[in-house]
C-alpha positions in Angstrom: 0.8 95.7 193.1 4.3 95.7 191.7 7.3 96.1 194.0 8.9 99.6 193.7 12.0 101.1 195.2 12.3 104.9 195.1 15.8 106.4 195.1 16.3 110.1 196.2 19.8 111.6 196.0 20.1 114.6 198.4 22.6 117.4 198.8 21.9 120.2 201.2 18.2 119.6 200.7 16.8 120.7 204.2 14.4 123.3 202.7 12.8 120.8 200.4 12.5 117.6 202.4 9.4 118.2 204.6 7.1 118.8 201.7 8.5 116.0 199.6 8.2 113.4 202.5 4.7 114.5 203.4 3.7 113.9 199.8 5.4 110.5 199.7 3.7 109.5 202.9 0.3 110.5 201.3 0.7 108.4 198.1 -2.1 106.0 197.4 0.4 103.3 196.3 0.2 100.5 198.9 3.0 101.1 201.4 3.9 97.5 201.6 4.9 97.5 197.9 7.3 100.4 197.9 10.5 101.3 199.8 12.5 104.4 199.9 16.3 104.7 199.7 18.1 108.1 200.2 21.7 108.7 199.0 23.1 111.8 200.7 26.0 113.4 198.8 27.9 114.9 201.7 25.3 117.5 203.0 26.5 120.1 205.4 23.2 121.5 206.5 20.4 119.7 208.5 19.5 117.3 205.6 20.7 114.1 207.6 19.0 115.3 210.7 15.7 115.7 208.9 16.2 112.3 207.1 16.8 110.5 210.4 13.5 112.0 211.8 11.6 110.9 208.8 13.1 107.5 208.9 11.5 107.0 212.4 8.1 107.9 211.0 8.0 105.7 207.9 8.3 102.0 208.2 9.2 101.6 204.4 12.2 104.0 204.7 15.0 101.5 205.8 18.1 102.9 204.1 20.2 106.1 204.1 23.5 105.9 202.2 25.9 108.6 203.5 28.7 109.9 201.5 31.5 112.2 202.9 31.5 114.4 199.8 29.4 115.1 196.6 30.0 112.4 194.3 27.7 113.8 191.7 24.1 113.0 190.7 25.0 109.9 188.5 27.3 108.4 191.1 24.8 109.0 193.9 22.0 107.5 192.0 24.1 104.5 191.0 24.7 103.7 194.7 21.0 103.7 195.3 20.4 101.6 192.1 23.0 99.0 193.0 21.4 98.6 196.4 17.9 98.5 195.0 18.8 95.8 192.4 19.7 93.4 195.2 16.2 93.6 196.4 14.8 92.5 193.1 12.1 95.2 192.6 10.0 95.3 189.5 10.7 99.0 189.1 13.2 101.6 190.3 12.3 105.2 190.6 14.8 108.1 190.6 13.2 111.2 192.2 14.8 114.6 192.9 15.0 115.9 196.4 13.2 119.2 195.4 10.0 117.5 194.2 6.5 117.1 195.5 4.4 114.2 194.3 0.7 113.9 193.7 -1.0 111.0 195.6 -1.9 109.0 192.5 1.2 109.7 190.4 2.9 106.4 191.0 -0.1 104.2 190.6 -0.9 105.8 187.2 2.8 105.3 186.1 3.0 101.7 187.0 -0.5 100.8 185.5 0.6 102.4 182.2 3.8 100.6 182.0 2.3 97.3 182.9 0.0 97.7 179.9 3.0 98.6 177.6 5.8 96.1 178.2 7.9 97.6 175.5 8.2 100.8 177.6 11.4 100.6 179.6 11.2 104.0 181.3 8.6 106.7 181.7 8.3 110.2 183.4 5.2 112.0 184.6 4.2 115.6 183.6 6.5 117.7 185.7 5.2 121.1 186.7 7.0 124.1 188.4 6.4 124.4 192.1 4.6 126.3 193.6 3.2 127.4 190.2 1.5 124.1 189.7 -0.3 125.3 186.5 3.2 125.8 184.6 5.0 123.0 182.9 8.6 122.2 183.9 9.1 119.2 181.6 6.7 117.0 179.6 9.5 114.9 178.2 12.7 116.5 176.9 13.8 117.7 173.5 17.2 117.0 172.0 18.9 119.2 169.3 21.3 117.2 167.1 24.4 119.2 168.2 23.9 118.0 171.7 21.6 120.6 173.4 18.9 119.2 175.5 15.9 121.1 176.9 12.6 120.5 178.6 9.6 120.3 176.3 6.8 122.7 177.4 8.9 124.5 179.9 7.1 127.5 181.5 4.0 126.9 179.4 0.6 126.9 181.1 -0.5 123.3 181.2 -3.8 124.0 179.5 -2.1 125.9 176.7 0.3 123.1 176.1 -2.4 120.4 175.9 -4.6 122.7 173.8 -1.9 122.9 171.3 -0.6 119.5 171.2 -3.4 117.4 172.8 -3.5 115.8 176.2 -1.9 112.4 175.3 1.1 110.3 176.3 3.9 110.3 173.8 7.5 109.2 173.2 10.0 112.1 173.6 13.7 112.4 172.7 14.6 111.6 176.3 13.2 111.8 179.7 13.8 114.1 182.7 15.4 112.2 185.6 13.8 114.7 188.0 11.2 111.9 188.2 11.5 108.8 186.3 10.3 105.2 186.6 12.6 102.5 185.2 12.0 98.7 184.8 14.7 96.6 186.6 15.2 94.7 183.3 16.5 98.0 181.6 19.3 98.2 184.2 20.1 94.5 183.8 20.4 94.9 180.0 22.2 98.3 179.6 23.9 98.9 183.0 23.8 102.0 185.3 24.2 105.7 184.8 27.4 106.9 183.3 29.3 108.6 186.1 31.7 110.5 183.8 28.9 113.1 183.6 28.8 113.8 187.2 25.7 116.2 186.5 23.8 117.0 183.3 23.2 114.7 180.3 23.3 111.5 182.3 19.6 111.3 181.6 19.9 111.7 177.8 22.8 109.2 177.8 20.8 106.5 179.7 17.8 107.1 177.4 19.8 106.8 174.3 21.4 103.5 175.4 17.8 102.2 176.3 16.4 103.3 172.9 19.4 101.6 171.0 18.6 98.5 173.0 15.0 98.6 171.6 13.2 100.0 174.8 10.6 102.7 174.4 10.2 105.9 176.5 7.1 107.4 177.6 5.9 110.8 179.0 2.6 110.3 180.8 0.2 113.2 180.7 -2.1 112.4 183.7 0.6 111.6 186.4 1.9 114.7 188.0 5.1 115.6 190.0 5.9 119.1 191.0 9.4 120.5 190.8 11.0 123.4 192.8 12.8 124.4 189.6 14.7 127.6 189.4 16.8 128.5 186.4 20.3 129.5 187.7 20.5 133.3 187.2 24.0 133.8 188.4 27.0 132.9 186.3 28.0 129.4 187.3 31.3 128.5 185.7 31.3 124.9 187.1 27.9 124.3 185.6 29.0 125.7 182.2 31.9 123.3 182.2 29.7 120.2 183.0 27.2 121.2 180.3 29.6 121.7 177.4 32.0 118.8 178.4 29.0 116.5 178.6 27.4 117.7 175.4 30.5 116.9 173.4 31.1 113.7 175.2 27.6 112.5 174.5 27.8 113.1 170.7 31.3 111.5 170.5 30.0 108.5 172.4 26.9 107.8 170.4 27.1 109.1 167.0 28.4 106.9 164.2 31.4 108.0 162.2 29.3 108.9 159.2 27.0 111.0 161.4 30.0 112.8 163.0 31.3 113.7 159.5 28.0 114.9 158.3 27.5 117.0 161.5 31.1 118.4 161.6 30.5 121.7 159.5 27.5 122.5 161.9 29.5 121.6 164.9 32.4 123.7 163.7 30.2 126.8 163.3 28.5 126.3 166.6 31.7 125.8 168.5 33.1 129.0 167.0 30.0 130.7 168.1 30.2 129.3 171.6 33.8 130.3 172.0 32.9 133.9 171.3 29.9 133.5 173.7 32.3 132.2 176.4 34.7 135.0 175.9 31.9 137.6 176.2 30.5 135.9 179.3 33.7 135.1 181.1 33.5 131.3 180.5 36.4 130.8 178.1 38.6 129.1 180.7 35.8 126.5 181.3 35.5 125.9 177.6 39.2 125.2 177.3 38.8 123.0 180.4 36.0 121.0 178.7 38.2 120.5 175.5 41.1 119.5 177.7 38.9 116.8 179.5 38.0 115.4 176.1 41.6 115.1 175.1 42.7 113.6 178.4 39.9 111.1 178.5 40.0 110.2 174.8 41.2 106.6 175.3 38.3 106.0 177.7 35.9 107.7 175.4 36.9 105.5 172.4 36.6 102.4 174.5 33.1 103.4 175.6 32.2 104.4 172.0 33.3 101.0 170.7 31.1 99.2 173.3 28.1 101.4 172.3 28.7 100.8 168.6 29.1 97.0 169.0 26.0 96.5 171.2 23.5 98.8 169.5 20.6 97.2 167.6 20.0 100.1 165.2 21.6 103.0 163.5 21.6 106.7 164.3 18.2 107.1 162.5 16.7 105.5 165.7 17.9 108.6 167.7 17.6 111.3 165.0 13.9 110.4 164.6 13.2 111.9 167.9 15.6 114.9 167.6 15.2 118.4 166.3 17.2 120.9 164.4 16.1 123.9 166.5 17.5 125.2 169.7 14.7 126.5 172.0 15.5 127.6 175.5 12.6 129.3 177.2 14.9 131.4 179.5 17.1 132.7 176.6 15.7 134.7 173.8 18.0 135.6 170.9 16.8 137.2 167.7 19.7 136.0 165.7 18.9 132.4 166.8 15.2 132.7 166.1 15.6 134.4 162.6 18.8 133.0 161.2 20.3 130.2 163.4 17.3 128.0 163.9 16.1 128.1 160.2 19.5 127.2 159.0 20.0 124.5 161.6 16.5 123.2 160.9 17.4 122.9 157.2 20.7 121.3 157.8 19.1 118.8 160.2 16.5 117.8 157.6 19.0 117.2 155.0 21.3 115.3 157.4 18.4 113.0 158.5 18.1 111.7 154.9 21.7 110.8 154.8 22.4 109.0 158.0 21.9 105.3 158.6 
């Protein structure tokens, strides 16, 4: 079997780790062919104590990387990836600390990727836990103004497959809740972009991989469960990350022609989001997001130039997998459903014909 290293970033994860580690221990992938690396981002609960106990129980769990503070999801993963690359694995897996894996998921993933060498990274069907019959992510959708969301989220699995068919497919980007990545992809495009800290680092990495001619895959018969809970309380820091990263992503990847074509829609959307932030008490975070873009503009331009220089195709390669609609299962808005999405969908369809 192919050599695999699983990387799990943790942060105050004590309530999830026992179920996760029992599920890893029960995987049917040969234990001599996979190792586990945990990167702890400054946990202050009993996470490290639990990890130390499990390290004594598992011969293929040699490494815990301990950080004094939370460096963010991207930076934590990069620490693990950097360590893993020195071991020359065939595949590197990023796995959330709040997941539970099915015994055969890894074997299915590796077998499918081995048969499709053009696939650089793949994700399983991710369900909600403990409601295993509900989807959390079967690939992720991406709206052209920078909004990403999980495809199939909160749908019953049977209903999703009845409507779309139970088959593997190539989504806009993958959920890094559980993702299998070839070592060669990292060697070609580098690691995760740590400017994101959290959110959109997965869409960024998938976009870079696609522009380097790698394919993505969502696998329908490999299953990982996710203790996902939509944040119900106002989280101002989360709002800042989401909006800052959304704008950074589009500035980083879109060609100038695409940015010009998208500008009217962006302008209307930003005005709407400003009103939303005023109504919800997030206006200071929106200003902070704009301020971050201004302060970091030289670095963004440098990164953008590198992307534009190295890419092997135009924006059509990305837009072919995007959508004009904004669809969040947790948020229902009649204005968006009846006015916003039809207009955005028409705008997107026209824009797709004009980009290169």
